[in-house]
C-alpha positions as a printed Julia matrix, in Angstrom:
116×3 Matrix{Float64}:
 92.6   118.73   80.45
 91.79  117.46   76.96
 88.75  118.68   75.06
 86.85  116.04   73.06
 84.28  116.85   70.39
 81.74  114.18   69.48
 78.51  113.81   67.61
 75.49  112.49   69.48
 71.8   112.24   68.57
 69.83  115.41   69.31
 67.7   113.61   71.91
 70.83  112.56   73.82
 72.3   116.07   73.48
 69.16  117.48   75.11
 69.65  115.1    78.05
 73.36  115.86   78.38
 73.12  119.66   78.13
 71.87  120.3    81.7
 74.51  118.04   83.29
 77.46  118.89   81.04
 79.6   120.11   83.96
 79.38  116.64   85.55
 80.06  114.56   82.42
 83.73  113.81   83.19
 82.76  112.34   86.6
 79.81  110.42   85.14
 82.0   108.94   82.4
 84.73  108.0    84.86
 82.21  106.29   87.15
 80.71  104.53   84.16
 84.09  102.96   83.4
 84.48  101.41   86.85
 83.42   98.07   85.51
 79.96   97.3    86.81
 80.8    93.68   87.41
 79.97   93.53   91.11
 77.55   94.91   93.67
 79.59   98.13   93.49
 77.25   98.95   90.6
 74.64  100.05   93.15
 77.03  102.6    94.64
 78.13  103.88   91.23
 74.47  104.22   90.24
 73.77  106.26   93.39
 76.54  108.68   92.51
 75.57  108.93   88.84
 71.99  109.72   89.89
 73.36  112.57   92.0
 75.11  114.07   88.97
 72.11  113.49   86.72
 70.17  115.83   89.04
 72.67  118.63   88.15
 73.71  119.38   91.74
 75.44  122.54   92.85
 79.15  122.24   93.7
 78.26  122.57   97.4
 75.73  119.71   97.1
 78.48  117.51   95.66
 80.86  118.53   98.45
 78.19  117.63  101.03
 77.29  114.32   99.37
 77.83  110.95  101.04
 76.79  107.59   99.65
 73.86  105.87  101.31
 74.16  104.2   104.69
 73.61  100.87  102.93
 76.61  101.46  100.66
 78.74  102.57  103.6
 77.74   99.44  105.56
 78.72   97.26  102.61
 82.12   98.97  102.33
 82.74   98.58  106.08
 81.9    94.85  105.81
 84.27   94.36  102.87
 87.05   96.23  104.68
 86.53   94.08  107.8
 86.63   90.89  105.72
 89.76   92.15  103.99
 91.45   92.96  107.3
 90.61   89.45  108.55
 91.98   87.88  105.38
 88.55   86.44  104.53
 87.81   88.32  101.32
 86.77   86.13   98.39
 87.73   86.85   94.78
 84.37   88.43   93.91
 84.39   90.52   97.08
 87.94   91.68   96.3
 86.77   92.89   92.86
 83.87   94.71   94.51
 86.21   96.35   97.04
 88.54   97.4    94.21
 85.63   98.97   92.31
 84.39  100.76   95.44
 87.9   102.14   95.95
 87.88  103.46   92.36
 84.5   105.12   92.95
 85.71  106.67   96.2
 88.91  107.89   94.51
 86.84  109.54   91.75
 84.61  111.29   94.28
 87.56  112.47   96.41
 89.31  113.88   93.32
 86.15  115.7    92.26
 85.5   117.09   95.74
 89.09  118.36   95.99
 88.74  120.06   92.61
 85.42  121.65   93.6
 86.8   122.81   96.97
 89.72  124.53   95.19
 87.33  126.19   92.73
 85.1   127.46   95.54
 88.08  128.83   97.47
 89.53  130.65   94.47
 86.16  131.7    93.06
 87.02  130.06   89.72
């Protein structure tokens, strides 16, 4: 892991301080692209981290039923070969979001098991 030092306005520092443990995940989600409806799902997840959840709350987290329905629809369209270009971009972004969450949950599960 690389440590980065940066200067931010004091007001922003006060907002970041309580959620500092979740900043890597928030930044990674913020870089997804936000060019499709996947933005709604990324926003849901970022709102979770902005509430400074416990590790167990993150492990228990699932995106909304609406987001899950959208993903199932895109996967069905993809399987049928009916996915348009915009929908393909959305599916790619949702896959990136899911990958980020899976990585984070695996890391948290290891930490909870080892007590680190």
